C-alpha positions as CSV (number, residue, x, y, z in Angstrom):
1,X,-0.4,13.4,-56.4
2,X,-2.9,10.5,-56.9
3,X,-5.7,12.9,-57.9
4,X,-3.6,15.1,-60.1
5,X,-2.2,12.1,-62.0
6,X,-5.6,10.9,-63.1
7,X,-6.0,11.1,-67.0
8,X,-8.4,13.7,-68.4
9,X,-11.4,12.4,-70.3
10,X,-11.1,12.7,-74.1
11,X,-14.0,12.7,-76.5
12,X,-12.0,10.8,-79.1
13,X,-10.9,8.1,-76.7
14,X,-13.9,5.8,-77.4
15,X,-13.8,6.5,-81.2
16,X,-12.0,3.5,-82.6
17,X,-11.6,5.3,-85.9
18,X,-9.9,8.3,-84.3
19,X,-8.1,6.7,-81.3
20,X,-4.5,7.9,-81.0
21,X,-1.6,6.8,-79.0
22,X,-1.4,9.2,-75.9
23,X,1.7,7.6,-74.3
24,X,4.0,10.2,-75.8
25,X,1.7,13.2,-75.0
26,X,2.7,15.8,-72.4
27,X,1.6,14.7,-68.9
28,X,0.6,18.2,-68.1
29,X,-1.9,18.2,-70.9
30,X,-3.4,14.7,-70.6
31,X,-3.6,14.7,-66.7
32,X,-4.7,17.2,-64.0
33,X,-1.2,18.1,-62.9
34,X,-1.6,21.7,-64.0
35,X,-4.2,22.2,-61.2
36,X,-1.4,22.5,-58.7
37,X,-0.2,25.7,-60.3
38,X,-3.6,27.3,-60.1
39,X,-4.3,26.4,-56.4
40,X,-3.4,28.9,-53.8
41,X,-0.2,27.8,-52.0
42,X,-1.6,28.5,-48.5
43,X,-4.7,26.5,-49.3
44,X,-2.6,23.6,-50.5
45,X,-0.4,23.8,-47.4
46,X,-3.4,23.8,-45.1
47,X,-4.7,20.7,-46.9
48,X,-1.4,18.9,-46.3
49,X,-1.3,20.0,-42.7
50,X,-4.8,18.7,-42.1
51,X,-4.0,15.4,-43.6
52,X,-0.7,15.1,-41.6
53,X,-2.6,16.1,-38.4
54,X,-5.2,13.3,-38.9
55,X,-2.4,10.8,-39.5
56,X,-0.5,11.9,-36.4
57,X,-3.7,11.7,-34.3
58,X,-4.3,8.2,-35.6
59,X,-0.7,7.1,-34.8
60,X,-1.0,8.5,-31.3
61,X,-4.2,6.7,-30.7
62,X,-2.8,3.4,-32.0
63,X,0.2,3.8,-29.8
64,X,-2.1,4.3,-26.8
65,X,-3.4,0.8,-27.4
66,X,0.1,-0.7,-28.0
67,X,1.2,0.4,-24.5
68,X,-1.1,-2.3,-23.0
69,X,1.3,-4.9,-24.3
70,X,3.1,-4.3,-20.9
71,X,0.3,-6.2,-19.3
72,X,1.6,-9.4,-20.8
73,X,5.2,-8.5,-19.9
74,X,4.8,-7.6,-16.2
75,X,5.9,-10.4,-13.8
76,X,3.4,-11.2,-11.1
77,X,6.2,-11.8,-8.6
78,X,7.6,-8.3,-9.2
79,X,4.2,-6.7,-8.5
80,X,3.8,-8.8,-5.3
81,X,7.2,-7.9,-4.1
82,X,6.6,-4.2,-4.6
83,X,3.2,-4.3,-2.8
84,X,4.6,-6.5,0.0
85,X,2.4,-6.2,3.1
86,X,1.4,-2.6,2.6
87,X,-2.4,-2.9,2.6
88,X,-2.7,0.8,1.5
89,X,-0.7,0.0,-1.7
90,X,-2.8,-3.1,-2.3
91,X,-6.0,-1.0,-1.9
92,X,-4.9,1.6,-4.3
93,X,-3.7,-0.9,-6.9
94,X,-7.0,-2.9,-6.9
95,X,-9.1,0.2,-7.1
96,X,-7.1,1.5,-10.1
97,X,-7.3,-1.9,-11.9
98,X,-11.0,-2.0,-11.4
99,X,-11.4,1.6,-12.8
100,X,-9.3,0.8,-15.8
101,X,-11.1,-2.4,-16.5
102,X,-14.5,-0.6,-16.6
103,X,-13.2,1.7,-19.3
104,X,-13.0,-1.2,-21.7
105,X,-16.7,-2.2,-21.2
106,X,-17.8,0.4,-23.8
107,X,-19.9,-0.8,-26.8
108,X,-17.9,1.3,-29.2
109,X,-15.5,-0.7,-31.4
110,X,-13.9,1.8,-33.7
111,X,-12.5,5.4,-33.9
112,X,-12.5,7.5,-37.1
113,X,-9.9,10.0,-38.0
114,X,-11.3,11.6,-41.2
115,X,-11.3,8.8,-43.8
116,X,-9.1,6.6,-41.5
117,X,-11.0,4.1,-39.3
118,X,-9.3,2.2,-36.5
119,X,-11.2,-0.9,-35.5
120,X,-10.1,-1.9,-31.9
121,X,-12.7,-4.6,-31.1
122,X,-10.3,-7.5,-30.8
123,X,-7.6,-5.7,-28.9
124,X,-10.2,-4.2,-26.5
125,X,-11.5,-7.6,-25.8
126,X,-8.0,-9.0,-25.1
127,X,-7.0,-6.1,-22.9
128,X,-10.3,-6.3,-20.9
129,X,-9.7,-10.1,-20.3
130,X,-6.1,-9.4,-19.2
131,X,-7.2,-6.8,-16.7
132,X,-9.9,-9.1,-15.3
133,X,-7.2,-11.8,-14.9
134,X,-4.9,-9.4,-13.1
135,X,-7.7,-8.2,-10.9
136,X,-8.7,-11.7,-9.9
137,X,-5.2,-12.8,-9.1
138,X,-4.4,-9.7,-7.1
139,X,-7.8,-9.7,-5.4
140,X,-7.1,-13.3,-4.1
141,X,-3.7,-12.3,-2.9
142,X,-5.0,-9.2,-1.3
143,X,-7.8,-11.2,0.5
144,X,-5.1,-13.4,2.0
145,X,-3.1,-10.4,3.2
146,X,-6.2,-8.9,4.8
147,X,-7.1,-12.2,6.5
148,X,-3.6,-12.5,8.0
149,X,-3.5,-8.9,9.1
150,X,-7.0,-9.1,10.7
151,X,-6.1,-12.2,12.7
152,X,-2.8,-10.6,13.9
153,X,-4.5,-7.3,14.8
154,X,-7.3,-9.2,16.7
155,X,-4.7,-11.1,18.8
156,X,-2.8,-7.9,19.6
157,X,-6.0,-5.9,20.6
158,X,-7.4,-8.9,22.6
159,X,-4.1,-9.3,24.4
160,X,-4.0,-5.6,25.3
161,X,-7.5,-5.7,26.6
162,X,-6.9,-8.8,28.7
163,X,-3.7,-7.3,30.2
164,X,-5.6,-4.3,31.4
165,X,-8.5,-6.3,32.7
166,X,-6.1,-8.5,34.7
167,X,-4.7,-5.6,36.6
168,X,-6.0,-5.0,40.2
169,X,-7.0,-1.3,40.3
170,X,-7.3,-1.4,44.1
171,X,-3.7,-2.5,44.8
172,X,-0.3,-1.4,43.6
173,X,-0.9,1.3,40.9
174,X,2.5,0.7,39.2
175,X,1.4,-2.6,37.4
176,X,-1.7,-0.9,36.1
177,X,0.3,2.1,35.0
178,X,2.7,-0.2,33.1
179,X,-0.2,-2.0,31.4
180,X,-1.9,1.2,30.4
181,X,1.2,2.8,29.1
182,X,2.2,-0.2,27.1
183,X,-1.2,-0.2,25.4
184,X,-1.2,3.5,24.9
185,X,2.2,3.3,23.1
186,X,0.5,1.1,20.5
187,X,-2.8,2.9,20.4
188,X,-2.2,5.2,17.4
189,X,-0.7,2.5,15.3
190,X,-3.5,0.1,16.2
191,X,-6.1,2.7,15.5
192,X,-4.7,3.3,12.0
193,X,-4.6,-0.4,11.3
194,X,-8.2,-0.8,12.4
195,X,-9.4,1.9,10.0
196,X,-7.3,0.4,7.2
197,X,-8.8,-3.0,7.8
198,X,-12.3,-1.6,7.6
199,X,-11.5,0.0,4.3
200,X,-9.9,-3.1,2.9
201,X,-12.8,-5.3,4.0
202,X,-15.3,-3.0,2.3
203,X,-13.2,-3.0,-0.9
204,X,-13.2,-6.8,-0.9
205,X,-16.9,-6.9,-0.5
206,X,-17.5,-4.3,-3.3
207,X,-15.3,-6.2,-5.7
208,X,-17.1,-9.5,-4.9
209,X,-14.3,-11.4,-3.2
210,X,-15.3,-14.9,-2.0
211,X,-14.6,-14.9,1.7
212,X,-13.3,-18.2,3.1
213,X,-14.9,-20.1,5.9
214,X,-12.2,-19.2,8.4
215,X,-12.5,-15.4,7.7
216,X,-12.7,-13.2,10.8
217,X,-15.9,-11.2,10.4
218,X,-15.4,-7.4,10.5
219,X,-18.2,-7.2,13.1
220,X,-16.2,-9.4,15.5
221,X,-13.1,-7.2,14.9
222,X,-15.2,-4.0,15.6
223,X,-16.6,-5.6,18.7
224,X,-13.2,-6.4,20.1
225,X,-11.9,-2.9,19.3
226,X,-14.8,-1.3,21.0
227,X,-14.3,-3.4,24.2
228,X,-10.6,-2.6,24.1
229,X,-11.3,1.2,23.7
230,X,-13.7,1.1,26.7
231,X,-11.4,-0.7,29.1
232,X,-8.5,1.6,28.1
233,X,-10.7,4.7,28.8
234,X,-11.7,3.3,32.2
235,X,-8.2,2.4,33.2
236,X,-6.9,5.8,32.0
237,X,-9.4,7.6,34.2
238,X,-8.5,5.5,37.2
239,X,-4.8,6.1,36.6
240,X,-5.5,9.9,36.4
241,X,-7.3,9.9,39.7
242,X,-4.4,8.0,41.3
243,X,-1.7,10.2,39.8
244,X,-0.6,12.0,43.0
245,X,-0.4,8.7,44.9
246,X,1.5,7.1,42.0
247,X,4.1,9.8,41.8
248,X,4.7,9.7,45.6
249,X,5.0,5.9,45.4
250,X,7.5,6.1,42.5
251,X,9.7,8.6,44.4
252,X,9.7,6.2,47.5
253,X,10.5,3.2,45.3
254,X,13.4,5.1,43.7
255,X,14.9,5.8,47.1
256,X,14.4,2.2,48.1
257,X,16.1,1.0,44.9
258,X,19.1,3.3,45.5
259,X,19.4,1.7,48.9
260,X,19.2,-1.8,47.5
261,X,21.8,-1.0,44.9
262,X,24.2,0.4,47.5
263,X,23.6,-2.7,49.7
264,X,24.2,-5.1,46.8
265,X,27.5,-3.3,46.0
266,X,28.6,-3.5,49.6
267,X,27.8,-7.2,49.8
268,X,29.6,-7.8,46.5
269,X,32.7,-6.0,47.8
270,X,32.7,-8.1,50.9
271,X,31.8,-11.5,49.4
272,X,33.2,-11.5,45.9
273,X,35.2,-14.7,45.2
274,X,38.7,-13.4,44.9
275,X,40.5,-15.6,47.5
276,X,42.6,-18.5,46.2
277,X,41.2,-21.0,48.7
278,X,37.7,-21.0,47.0
279,X,36.8,-23.9,44.7
280,X,35.7,-22.9,41.2
281,X,32.2,-24.3,41.7
282,X,31.7,-22.2,44.9
283,X,33.0,-19.1,43.1
284,X,30.7,-19.6,40.1
285,X,27.7,-20.2,42.5
286,X,28.4,-16.9,44.3
287,X,28.8,-15.0,41.0
288,X,25.5,-16.5,39.8
289,X,23.6,-15.4,42.9
290,X,24.8,-11.8,42.6
291,X,24.2,-11.8,38.8
292,X,20.5,-12.8,39.4
293,X,20.1,-10.1,42.1
294,X,21.7,-7.5,39.8
295,X,19.5,-8.5,36.8
296,X,16.4,-8.2,39.0
297,X,17.4,-4.7,40.1
298,X,18.2,-3.7,36.6
299,X,14.7,-4.8,35.4
300,X,13.0,-3.0,38.3
301,X,15.1,0.2,37.5
302,X,14.1,0.0,33.8
303,X,10.5,-0.4,34.6
304,X,10.6,2.5,37.1
305,X,12.4,4.6,34.5
306,X,9.7,3.9,31.8
307,X,6.9,4.9,34.2
308,X,8.6,8.1,35.4
309,X,9.5,9.1,31.9
310,X,5.9,8.7,30.7
311,X,4.8,10.8,33.7
312,X,7.4,13.5,32.9
313,X,9.3,12.9,36.2
314,X,13.0,13.2,36.6
315,X,14.9,9.9,36.2
316,X,17.7,9.1,38.7
317,X,21.0,7.4,37.9
C-alpha cells in the first residue's frame, strides 16, 4: 500500500506556468495503484506470506528474550525449598545455570529478519548478570550443603570402621557378626553418597567455589572410605570362615534362650505380687526386677533374630 500510493512523476509538475491542481485527479492515474491489477495474484500472495513469516519469526525471537523476565520473579526461598538436601538436584541445577550463562557470552548483539533488526545488547547484558548472580548465590548454598554432608558422611564411615576394629575376632563371633551386618546394611547407601560427594566436590572446584578453612578435604574423605572398605573386607572374610561355627553357636543360644524364657515365666508365676499382704513398694520392686530381666531377654532375642535372618536361618518363636 505504501509503495503503490506514491505519486507518479509528472513533467509539468515543475513548470510554474503549466502547474495544475492534481487534488481532484483520479488516484489510479496519478499514483501506482494500478500496478496491483497487473501483478500475478500468486506472486503477490507469496510476497505477503514472506513478509508475514519474517514478522512472525521476529515476534517469536523477541518472545524468547521476554521469557527471561522470570529470572526476576522467581523467589530464592522457593528454589531452595525444592532442592532441599538432594545433592543430585543441586548438581544438575548448577550445571544447567552455568551452561545457560555461557550462552550469553557471545559477541553478537543483534539479529536480522530481513529489513527488521533486533538489537539485544542491553537485555543480553542484564540476563547474563542475573544468571551470574543466581549462580553465585546457589553455588554458596550448595557448598554449605556439601560441607555438611561430607562431615556427616565422614562421621558415619569412621564410626562404622571403629566399630569393626573394636570387635575381638578370636572370641565370640556374634558381636563381630552384628557389627559387620550393621555396616553392610548401610554399605550401598554410603557408597552412593561417597560417589555423589566426589562429583559435587569436583563441580565446586570447576566452578571456582571458595572453600572455607574448615572444609573437609576430599582426600581425607577418600582415605577414610578406603580404610573402612579394607576393614569391612577383612571382617567379612573372617566371618565367612567362621560361618559353620557361628550357625552352631546361634542354634545353641536359641535353645538356651528358650530355657531362660521358660524359667522366667515359671518364676513369675510363682513370685508375682498378687497377695494382699504385700506392701505396694515391695510389689513394685518385684515387678521392676522381672521387667528388667524380660527386657534383657527381649533384646537378646531381637539380636539373635537379626543375625539368623541375615544368615537365612529359621527364626524361632
